[in-house]
C-alpha positions as semicolon CSV with decimal commas, in nm:
position;residue;x (nm);y (nm);z (nm)
1;T;9,557;3,582;1,790
2;A;9,534;3,225;1,767
3;Y;9,661;3,140;2,119
4;V;9,682;3,321;2,485
5;D;9,737;3,127;2,817
6;E;9,678;3,277;3,070
7;V;10,126;3,341;3,177
8;Q;10,110;3,526;2,789
9;A;9,734;3,694;2,882
10;A;9,900;3,844;3,183
11;R;10,221;3,949;3,033
12;G;10,064;4,134;2,716
13;Y;9,797;4,305;3,000
14;A;10,122;4,383;3,199
15;L;10,296;4,546;2,939
16;G;9,991;4,765;2,864
17;A;9,752;4,600;2,586
18;V;9,343;4,604;2,725
19;D;9,206;4,308;2,565
20;Y;9,274;3,997;2,296
21;I;9,106;3,953;1,942
22;P;9,096;3,552;1,897
23;S;9,232;3,403;1,599
24;P;8,996;3,387;1,349
25;V;8,798;3,665;1,403
26;V;8,467;3,621;1,508
27;P;8,268;3,973;1,355
28;D;7,974;3,993;1,635
29;V;8,292;3,982;1,928
30;L;8,523;4,228;1,760
31;R;8,216;4,438;1,719
32;S;8,101;4,447;2,072
33;K;8,471;4,473;2,154
34;V;8,551;4,753;1,981
35;R;8,189;4,929;2,061
36;V;8,243;4,908;2,441
37;F;8,633;5,087;2,410
38;V;8,483;5,341;2,232
39;E;8,217;5,420;2,470
40;L;8,458;5,417;2,725
41;Y;8,688;5,694;2,545
42;R;8,377;5,862;2,470
43;M;8,267;5,872;2,846
44;N;8,666;5,923;2,977
45;R;8,630;6,207;2,739
46;Q;8,298;6,322;2,865
47;L;8,490;6,301;3,230
48;Q;8,737;6,513;3,092
49;Q;8,499;6,782;2,958
50;Q;8,306;6,798;3,289
51;A;8,614;6,817;3,487
52;A;8,742;7,118;3,257
53;A;8,432;7,252;3,312
54;R;8,425;7,204;3,678
55;E;8,756;7,336;3,720
56;A;8,628;7,659;3,468
57;L;8,371;7,718;3,663
58;A;8,594;7,721;3,988
59;R;8,810;7,980;3,795
60;S;8,538;8,190;3,682
61;E;8,328;8,185;4,061
62;A;8,740;8,232;4,265
63;A;8,789;8,522;4,019
64;R;8,469;8,683;4,106
65;A;8,452;8,594;4,473
66;A;8,822;8,840;4,471
67;A;8,622;9,058;4,239
68;E;8,379;9,102;4,536
69;E;8,643;9,090;4,843
70;A;8,849;9,419;4,651
71;I;8,522;9,563;4,632
72;H;8,456;9,558;4,940
73;R;8,793;9,648;5,069
74;A;8,748;9,968;4,871
75;D;8,485;10,066;5,002
76;Y;8,554;9,996;5,338
77;L;8,871;10,257;5,331
78;S;8,707;10,451;5,175
79;E;8,448;10,509;5,375
80;A;8,682;10,425;5,719
81;S;8,911;10,712;5,600
82;Q;8,567;10,995;5,559
83;Q;8,479;10,855;5,910
84;L;8,887;10,958;6,079
85;S;8,976;11,276;5,868
86;R;8,566;11,363;5,953
87;S;8,699;11,572;6,296
88;L;8,974;11,739;6,406
89;N;8,878;11,628;6,789
90;T;9,125;11,344;6,940
91;E;8,852;11,188;7,155
92;D;8,617;11,199;6,816
93;T;8,879;11,050;6,629
94;I;8,968;10,777;6,864
95;A;8,568;10,710;6,887
96;A;8,571;10,674;6,501
97;L;8,924;10,489;6,507
98;F;8,701;10,231;6,726
99;D;8,396;10,216;6,478
100;V;8,606;10,128;6,194
101;A;8,793;9,907;6,372
102;V;8,515;9,695;6,552
103;P;8,393;9,436;6,441
104;M;8,529;9,465;6,084
105;L;8,914;9,402;6,193
106;G;8,838;9,249;6,591
107;D;8,601;9,154;6,829
108;R;8,738;9,434;7,060
109;A;9,002;9,662;7,047
110;V;9,215;9,811;7,288
111;L;9,440;10,141;7,216
112;V;9,765;10,240;7,387
113;L;9,856;10,625;7,434
114;A;10,257;10,626;7,486
115;N;10,417;10,935;7,625
116;N;10,758;11,039;7,475
117;D;10,943;10,764;7,656
118;G;10,772;10,478;7,533
119;S;10,538;10,491;7,904
120;V;10,157;10,412;7,911
121;A;10,013;10,733;7,879
122;R;9,673;10,625;7,879
123;V;9,418;10,315;7,713
124;E;9,067;10,342;7,580
125;S;8,905;9,982;7,518
126;Y;8,617;9,932;7,274
127;P;8,390;9,810;7,343
128;K;8,400;9,945;7,700
129;R;8,458;9,727;8,065
130;N;8,484;9,867;8,402
131;G;8,860;9,806;8,556
132;N;9,172;9,897;8,351
133;A;9,115;9,761;8,042
134;Y;9,541;9,754;8,036
135;D;9,567;9,538;8,331
136;E;9,312;9,295;8,155
137;L;9,503;9,206;7,916
138;P;9,706;8,848;7,945
139;A;10,030;8,866;8,064
140;S;10,196;8,732;7,740
141;L;10,009;9,079;7,531
142;R;10,120;9,306;7,785
143;H;10,543;9,162;7,723
144;A;10,438;9,173;7,317
145;L;10,284;9,549;7,390
146;A;10,601;9,618;7,572
147;R;10,815;9,481;7,265
148;V;10,588;9,657;7,022
149;I;10,633;10,021;7,181
150;S;11,008;9,971;7,191
151;G;11,070;9,871;6,851
152;R;10,743;10,013;6,652
153;H;10,719;9,692;6,503
154;F;10,366;9,489;6,419
155;E;10,333;9,203;6,585
156;L;10,124;8,944;6,563
157;W;10,032;8,730;6,944
158;R;9,883;8,418;6,933
159;E;9,804;8,180;7,275
160;G;9,533;7,864;7,148
161;D;9,239;7,994;7,009
162;A;9,321;8,404;7,078
163;A;9,460;8,650;6,879
164;S;9,623;8,939;6,823
165;A;9,728;9,204;6,594
166;L;9,934;9,489;6,776
167;C;10,004;9,774;6,523
168;P;10,157;10,048;6,674
169;L;10,099;10,420;6,585
170;L;10,297;10,664;6,394
171;G;10,346;11,033;6,378
172;G;10,600;11,280;6,377
173;G;10,859;10,988;6,380
174;R;10,744;10,920;6,706
175;L;10,553;10,653;6,868
176;R;10,193;10,797;6,990
177;G;10,005;10,425;7,054
178;V;9,962;10,057;6,972
179;L;9,596;9,989;6,852
180;V;9,532;9,604;6,991
181;L;9,294;9,408;6,805
182;L;9,176;9,060;6,973
183;S;9,018;8,827;6,813
184;T;9,023;8,439;6,715
185;A;9,307;8,287;6,577
186;D;9,067;8,191;6,260
187;R;9,007;8,571;6,197
188;M;9,281;8,692;6,224
189;D;9,420;8,541;5,906
190;R;9,715;8,774;5,660
191;S;9,420;8,950;5,480
192;R;9,329;9,110;5,787
193;Q;9,603;9,172;5,947
194;A;9,698;9,327;5,602
195;L;9,385;9,605;5,669
196;A;9,447;9,656;6,006
197;K;9,823;9,802;5,878
198;E;9,648;10,048;5,647
199;I;9,380;10,128;5,889
200;V;9,654;10,198;6,164
201;S;9,820;10,345;5,885
202;R;9,553;10,571;5,755
203;A;9,426;10,640;6,183
204;S;9,800;10,792;6,262
205;I;9,753;11,018;6,006
206;A;9,432;11,099;6,156
207;L;9,547;11,141;6,488
208;E;9,850;11,308;6,397
209;N;9,645;11,576;6,215
210;A;9,447;11,593;6,560
211;R;9,748;11,657;6,752
212;L;9,905;11,884;6,593
213;Y;9,596;12,079;6,537
214;T;9,531;12,055;6,920
215;A;9,859;12,187;6,968
216;V;9,784;12,551;6,811
217;Q;9,444;12,580;6,916
218;D;9,722;12,564;7,245
219;A;9,902;12,759;7,126
220;D;9,681;13,058;7,014
221;R;9,479;13,033;7,346
222;R;9,833;13,058;7,580
223;K;9,964;13,373;7,295
224;N;9,565;13,523;7,397
225;E;9,615;13,475;7,724
226;F;9,997;13,658;7,743
227;L;9,864;13,958;7,520
228;A;9,568;14,041;7,783
229;M;9,815;14,002;8,039
230;L;10,064;14,215;7,849
231;A;9,817;14,461;7,785
232;H;9,675;14,475;8,104
233;E;10,009;14,537;8,297
234;L;10,072;14,860;8,058
235;R;9,746;14,993;8,141
236;N;9,728;14,991;8,443
237;P;10,101;15,222;8,475
238;L;9,989;15,399;8,180
239;A;9,611;15,513;8,345
240;P;9,807;15,800;8,565
């Protein structure tokens, strides 16, 4: 342009102009301005490439972390299954469940075993503490536990910075108990909740197998006692 005042320049910039070349053209000025905009373009391209590289690196790191997490999860579940199925003794299975759950799923665990009518039959905690582990639970958490026993559904309890996952143990179509995992709210995220549900599902099978095995043993013992008594009663009158 041969003539530009401030008003025209401001209007031009508002419409998208980035600079003005005055007329007549001065070659040195033209080269200088073109050089500036070429450098700006190159810098912008370089920044875009760096941003794309950082984004690709972030995606790669996220994918690697996800793969490592998946491997760690699979290894943990495999080890947990081996520990839970190692014995058909109920006490050993409960001890294995605590070993699997703490500290991976929670800082502390309370196992509440229920009777057929939904009443509390037994309470075990890990790590063990003096006193009744059930009575030590906050009142609101005991209310949530009652809801889980009644409805047989998973529930996440929160109060302040504390959080607990209440996982029902089902077997034979009945509620056998509830595993309460106590931790902090920041640890009890969705991933840990899903992992807790998976562990409790396997623990339910292990505890049900232990219960059935104990029932078979009891039935066999009663059968042997009955046969021994019957043989004794038959021998006495037949002896003469």
